C-alpha positions as a printed NumPy array, in Angstrom:
array([[  23.99 ,   -1.405, -118.371],
       [  23.755,   -5.123, -117.576],
       [  27.093,   -6.899, -117.31 ],
       [  27.156,   -9.555, -120.056],
       [  30.064,  -11.253, -118.311],
       [  27.843,  -12.199, -115.353],
       [  24.758,  -13.866, -116.797],
       [  22.096,  -15.458, -114.599],
       [  19.734,  -17.903, -116.274],
       [  16.307,  -16.951, -114.959],
       [  12.912,  -18.641, -114.925],
       [   9.904,  -16.465, -114.129],
       [   6.501,  -16.299, -115.787],
       [   5.655,  -12.966, -117.432],
       [   3.294,  -10.982, -115.203],
       [   2.702,   -7.445, -114.047],
       [   5.182,   -7.467, -111.195],
       [   8.118,   -8.504, -113.375],
       [   7.099,   -6.911, -116.668],
       [   9.736,   -4.17 , -116.493],
       [  12.408,   -6.831, -115.928],
       [  11.247,   -8.986, -118.81 ],
       [  11.191,   -5.942, -121.074],
       [  14.697,   -4.897, -120.032],
       [  13.567,   -1.601, -118.516],
       [  15.208,   -2.537, -115.213],
       [  17.974,   -5.034, -114.472],
       [  20.135,   -6.188, -111.557],
       [  23.207,   -3.986, -111.201],
       [  26.244,   -5.846, -112.484],
       [  24.292,   -8.785, -113.917],
       [  22.361,   -9.806, -116.987],
       [  19.243,  -11.959, -116.622],
       [  18.892,  -14.521, -119.381],
       [  15.216,  -15.465, -119.291],
       [  14.162,  -19.033, -120.015],
       [  10.659,  -19.204, -121.457],
       [   8.9  ,  -22.505, -120.751],
       [   5.323,  -23.429, -121.682],
       [   4.727,  -24.718, -118.136],
       [   6.003,  -22.855, -115.09 ],
       [   5.105,  -25.836, -112.899],
       [   7.428,  -28.076, -114.92 ],
       [  10.081,  -25.412, -114.491],
       [   9.662,  -25.654, -110.724],
       [  10.3  ,  -29.382, -110.971],
       [  13.416,  -28.9  , -113.093],
       [  14.742,  -26.389, -110.572],
       [  14.002,  -28.579, -107.545],
       [  15.369,  -31.769, -109.057],
       [  18.229,  -30.502, -111.207],
       [  18.991,  -26.9  , -110.111],
       [  18.648,  -25.994, -113.77 ],
       [  18.403,  -22.197, -113.363],
       [  20.432,  -19.61 , -111.476],
       [  17.32 ,  -17.617, -110.504],
       [  13.849,  -19.12 , -110.419],
       [  10.308,  -18.33 , -109.464],
       [   9.183,  -21.054, -107.075],
       [   6.018,  -22.084, -105.231],
       [   6.558,  -21.191, -101.585],
       [   5.617,  -24.529, -100.014],
       [   7.672,  -26.379, -102.628],
       [  10.598,  -24.201, -101.594],
       [  10.145,  -24.882,  -97.877],
       [   9.822,  -28.618,  -98.533],
       [  12.871,  -28.627, -100.797],
       [  14.913,  -26.769,  -98.174],
       [  14.042,  -29.355,  -95.55 ],
       [  15.186,  -32.053,  -97.971],
       [  18.517,  -30.369,  -98.653],
       [  18.026,  -28.75 , -102.056],
       [  20.753,  -26.135, -102.491],
       [  18.88 ,  -22.936, -103.183],
       [  17.785,  -20.04 , -101.   ],
       [  14.895,  -17.615, -101.32 ],
       [  14.88 ,  -13.872, -101.548],
       [  11.837,  -12.239,  -99.873],
       [  10.373,  -11.398, -103.288],
       [   6.765,  -12.557, -103.146],
       [   5.873,  -12.385, -106.783],
       [   2.43 ,  -14.02 , -106.656],
       [  -0.284,  -13.942, -104.015],
       [  -3.849,  -15.133, -104.143],
       [  -7.161,  -15.926, -102.517],
       [  -7.905,  -19.603, -101.896],
       [ -11.33 ,  -19.741, -100.295],
       [ -12.714,  -20.541, -103.736],
       [ -10.223,  -23.334, -104.464],
       [ -12.437,  -25.985, -102.818],
       [ -15.219,  -27.206, -105.12 ],
       [ -17.903,  -29.8  , -104.384],
       [ -20.671,  -31.646, -106.196],
       [ -24.028,  -30.121, -105.313],
       [ -25.656,  -33.571, -105.477],
       [ -23.43 ,  -34.971, -102.73 ],
       [ -24.578,  -34.988,  -99.107],
       [ -21.93 ,  -32.401,  -98.203],
       [ -23.426,  -29.195,  -96.909],
       [ -20.603,  -27.768,  -94.799],
       [ -16.795,  -28.023,  -94.959],
       [ -16.85 ,  -30.144,  -91.794],
       [ -18.709,  -32.768,  -93.842],
       [ -15.489,  -33.483,  -95.732],
       [ -14.294,  -35.628,  -92.827],
       [ -14.446,  -39.268,  -93.856],
       [ -14.675,  -38.312,  -97.541],
       [ -12.363,  -38.472, -100.557],
       [ -11.125,  -35.116, -101.844],
       [  -9.069,  -34.655, -104.978],
       [  -5.987,  -32.423, -104.945],
       [  -4.477,  -31.056, -108.132],
       [  -0.996,  -32.499, -108.704],
       [   0.857,  -33.008, -105.394],
       [   0.026,  -32.749, -101.718],
       [   2.647,  -30.035, -101.207],
       [   1.216,  -27.738, -103.923],
       [   0.894,  -24.323, -102.283],
       [  -2.737,  -23.698, -103.243],
       [  -3.699,  -26.988, -101.628],
       [  -1.8  ,  -26.155,  -98.443],
       [  -3.548,  -22.794,  -98.113],
       [  -6.979,  -24.26 ,  -98.938],
       [  -6.625,  -27.104,  -96.426],
       [  -5.36 ,  -24.593,  -93.867],
       [  -8.507,  -22.534,  -94.388],
       [ -10.647,  -25.651,  -93.913],
       [  -8.858,  -26.508,  -90.659],
       [  -8.513,  -23.047,  -89.142],
       [ -11.818,  -21.487,  -90.187],
       [ -14.138,  -24.514,  -90.376],
       [ -12.601,  -26.944,  -87.863],
       [ -12.056,  -29.697,  -90.433],
       [  -9.872,  -32.533,  -89.134],
       [  -7.604,  -32.895,  -92.165],
       [  -6.309,  -36.271,  -90.973],
       [  -9.83 ,  -37.671,  -91.348],
       [  -9.968,  -36.832,  -95.053],
       [  -8.516,  -39.044,  -97.792],
       [  -6.631,  -36.798, -100.198],
       [  -6.394,  -38.096, -103.758],
       [  -3.514,  -36.72 , -105.836],
       [  -3.536,  -36.401, -109.614],
       [   0.267,  -36.209, -109.809],
       [   3.426,  -36.606, -107.768],
       [   5.64 ,  -34.31 , -105.734],
       [   8.355,  -32.027, -107.076],
       [  10.52 ,  -33.025, -104.098],
       [  11.049,  -36.717, -104.81 ],
       [  12.232,  -37.605, -101.306],
       [   9.105,  -36.193,  -99.63 ],
       [   6.807,  -38.906,  -98.264],
       [   3.178,  -37.838,  -97.643],
       [   1.065,  -39.033,  -94.705],
       [  -0.889,  -42.309,  -95.071],
       [  -4.211,  -40.568,  -95.828],
       [  -2.698,  -39.149,  -99.038],
       [  -2.905,  -41.508, -102.023],
       [  -2.538,  -41.324, -105.785],
       [  -5.725,  -41.299, -107.824],
       [  -3.99 ,  -43.497, -110.38 ],
       [  -2.819,  -43.015, -113.96 ],
       [  -5.279,  -41.639, -116.471],
       [  -7.832,  -40.473, -113.913],
       [  -9.31 ,  -36.976, -114.185],
       [ -10.339,  -35.286, -110.943],
       [ -12.841,  -32.978, -112.643],
       [ -14.583,  -35.921, -114.307],
       [ -14.562,  -37.844, -111.035],
       [ -16.176,  -34.923, -109.212],
       [ -18.878,  -34.491, -111.828],
       [ -19.596,  -38.237, -111.763],
       [ -19.853,  -38.226, -107.954],
       [ -16.878,  -40.562, -107.539],
       [ -15.272,  -38.037, -105.2  ],
       [ -16.981,  -35.396, -103.083],
       [ -14.739,  -32.371, -103.585],
       [ -11.559,  -31.137, -105.252],
       [  -8.932,  -28.511, -104.499],
       [  -7.14 ,  -26.5  , -107.153],
       [  -8.988,  -27.948, -110.148],
       [ -10.949,  -25.845, -112.637],
       [ -14.375,  -27.379, -113.203],
       [ -17.04 ,  -25.691, -115.315],
       [ -20.218,  -27.679, -114.707],
       [ -23.662,  -26.78 , -113.284],
       [ -23.394,  -29.512, -110.638],
       [ -20.148,  -28.066, -109.239],
       [ -19.868,  -25.055, -106.925],
       [ -17.484,  -23.55 , -104.345],
       [ -17.849,  -25.281, -101.001],
       [ -17.318,  -22.044,  -99.1  ],
       [ -20.206,  -19.661,  -99.885],
       [ -19.211,  -16.331, -101.448],
       [ -15.518,  -17.268, -101.484],
       [ -14.421,  -13.873, -102.778],
       [ -16.259,  -12.105,  -99.972],
       [ -14.814,  -14.547,  -97.438],
       [ -11.302,  -13.911,  -98.737],
       [ -11.678,  -10.134,  -98.624],
       [ -13.094,  -10.363,  -95.094],
       [ -10.109,  -12.48 ,  -94.029],
       [  -7.783,   -9.924,  -95.592],
       [  -9.515,   -6.953,  -93.985],
       [ -10.143,   -8.478,  -90.557],
       [  -6.911,  -10.375,  -89.89 ],
       [  -4.507,   -9.6  ,  -92.762],
       [  -4.832,  -13.132,  -94.142],
       [  -3.308,  -12.706,  -97.591],
       [  -1.65 ,  -15.898,  -98.865],
       [   1.695,  -15.914, -100.651],
       [   2.048,  -18.356, -103.554],
       [   5.402,  -17.738, -105.23 ],
       [   8.841,  -16.585, -104.181],
       [  12.173,  -16.11 , -105.987],
       [  15.084,  -18.478, -105.26 ],
       [  18.771,  -18.361, -106.17 ],
       [  21.07 ,  -21.341, -106.365],
       [  23.428,  -21.429, -103.392],
       [  26.296,  -21.851, -105.861],
       [  25.393,  -18.473, -107.388],
       [  25.197,  -16.82 , -103.973],
       [  28.641,  -18.157, -103.124],
       [  30.17 ,  -17.15 , -106.46 ],
       [  28.581,  -13.688, -106.529],
       [  28.107,  -12.24 , -103.021],
       [  26.4  ,   -9.183, -104.53 ],
       [  23.834,  -11.174, -106.544],
       [  21.153,  -11.341, -103.852],
       [  20.978,   -7.586, -103.298],
       [  21.134,   -6.847, -107.018],
       [  18.333,   -9.267, -107.908],
       [  16.174,   -8.138, -104.99 ],
       [  16.546,   -4.478, -105.929],
       [  15.709,   -5.108, -109.586],
       [  12.587,   -7.168, -108.823],
       [  11.504,   -4.538, -106.309],
       [  11.844,   -1.716, -108.829],
       [   9.878,   -3.68 , -111.43 ],
       [   7.135,   -4.348, -108.897],
       [   6.952,   -0.707, -107.85 ],
       [   6.349,    0.263, -111.469],
       [   3.534,   -2.271, -111.638],
       [   1.93 ,   -1.02 , -108.43 ],
       [   2.053,    2.528, -109.811],
       [   0.207,    1.301, -112.895],
       [  -2.471,   -0.331, -110.739],
       [  -2.833,    2.856, -108.707],
       [  -3.42 ,    4.788, -111.929],
       [  -6.233,    2.433, -112.922],
       [  -4.363,    0.323, -115.497],
       [  -6.036,   -3.061, -114.991],
       [  -5.823,   -5.617, -117.811],
       [  -6.557,   -9.066, -116.373],
       [  -7.897,  -11.002, -113.385],
       [  -4.608,  -10.791, -111.477],
       [  -4.53 ,   -7.029, -111.923],
       [  -8.121,   -6.81 , -110.677],
       [  -7.314,   -8.87 , -107.595],
       [  -4.276,   -6.774, -106.676],
       [  -6.226,   -3.57 , -107.304],
       [  -8.941,   -4.856, -104.973],
       [  -6.331,   -5.645, -102.312],
       [  -4.918,   -2.143, -102.665],
       [  -8.389,   -0.647, -102.301],
       [  -9.145,   -2.806,  -99.238],
       [  -5.87 ,   -2.26 ,  -97.4  ],
       [  -4.746,    1.108,  -98.737],
       [  -1.273,   -0.384,  -99.124],
       [   1.07 ,   -2.058, -101.592],
       [  -0.681,   -5.267, -102.731],
       [   2.661,   -7.034, -103.274],
       [   4.898,   -6.14 , -100.321],
       [   8.398,   -7.608, -100.462],
       [  10.789,   -8.124,  -97.565],
       [  10.616,  -10.381,  -94.524],
       [   9.155,   -8.128,  -91.841],
       [   5.971,   -7.086,  -93.641],
       [   5.3  ,  -10.723,  -94.494],
       [   6.492,  -12.509,  -91.363],
       [   3.012,  -13.261,  -89.914],
       [   1.649,  -14.811,  -93.12 ],
       [   4.811,  -16.859,  -93.689],
       [   4.606,  -18.129,  -90.121],
       [   0.978,  -19.04 ,  -90.802],
       [   1.989,  -21.083,  -93.85 ],
       [   4.693,  -22.851,  -91.836],
       [   2.073,  -23.692,  -89.204],
       [  -0.251,  -25.079,  -91.875],
       [   2.593,  -27.105,  -93.434],
       [   3.517,  -28.584,  -90.059],
       [  -0.095,  -29.448,  -89.28 ],
       [  -0.481,  -31.111,  -92.674],
       [   2.682,  -33.246,  -92.221],
       [   4.548,  -31.479,  -95.017],
       [   7.279,  -30.034,  -92.819],
       [   8.57 ,  -32.207,  -89.998],
       [  10.218,  -29.542,  -87.88 ],
       [   9.618,  -25.916,  -86.932],
       [  11.638,  -23.369,  -88.866],
       [  12.563,  -19.751,  -88.273],
       [  11.488,  -17.415,  -91.041],
       [  14.843,  -15.599,  -91.03 ],
       [  16.68 ,  -18.87 ,  -91.65 ],
       [  15.064,  -19.54 ,  -95.033],
       [  15.746,  -16.19 ,  -96.727],
       [  18.996,  -14.634,  -97.891]])
């Protein structure tokens, strides 16, 4: 049974990979997780980064790496709770003169929320590595600010201003493209043709399978409870294994389930592998993208940022 004397306040959005945890079917040995349910996970990230409000928290991976560089006192476990495809995250206005990703150079491109948002980092990395886009020649317009307050973006990153809506600006032709914004309009389309096919090809051909979210623990918790890291990792792993078994049996209920089932079919492997070694190449790729985009200022070793 969970130990009610050792309670860890925990923020994580309900999803397939943690369902058994949220339902109390599995739990960390010697601990009780006290789940905090917030209407916005993104706002929870901010509260964790700025105030260390939770003992255990789901966290966007690039936000975590940025926060670590800026001295925030939490450390990640190699629990990669959310992954995704980002070739379709770049949308453009069909009536613009853009015909190829390279045409974004010299243009203004909106980015949802902050420059360090993980989806944006992956999408810009795809533009640079697959389509030779010089990211420094694009003006990136942000609709929000950064979770890590001390982070200073490069000079070609500017705020779009209060009250502005990136989707409306794209439709009106005021900007040429956006990243990470949902736009349902006949004039708007993915800049990369057949983005789903491109993502699956990248997965199949070079194991390009982006990680979005990780789990972090406050350093204070790790110091107080030396056994917390192993207990939390084991519990999240067991919950995920139950989810993967459901996917393998054909239980698919939503778009995330369908994506992970497609990954499993393509690779013949676990669509949500945890641990450092299986994920080292893709984490190193994200670090490379973050360095190239002036988000991280120094090279890091993957082993140094996980418990």
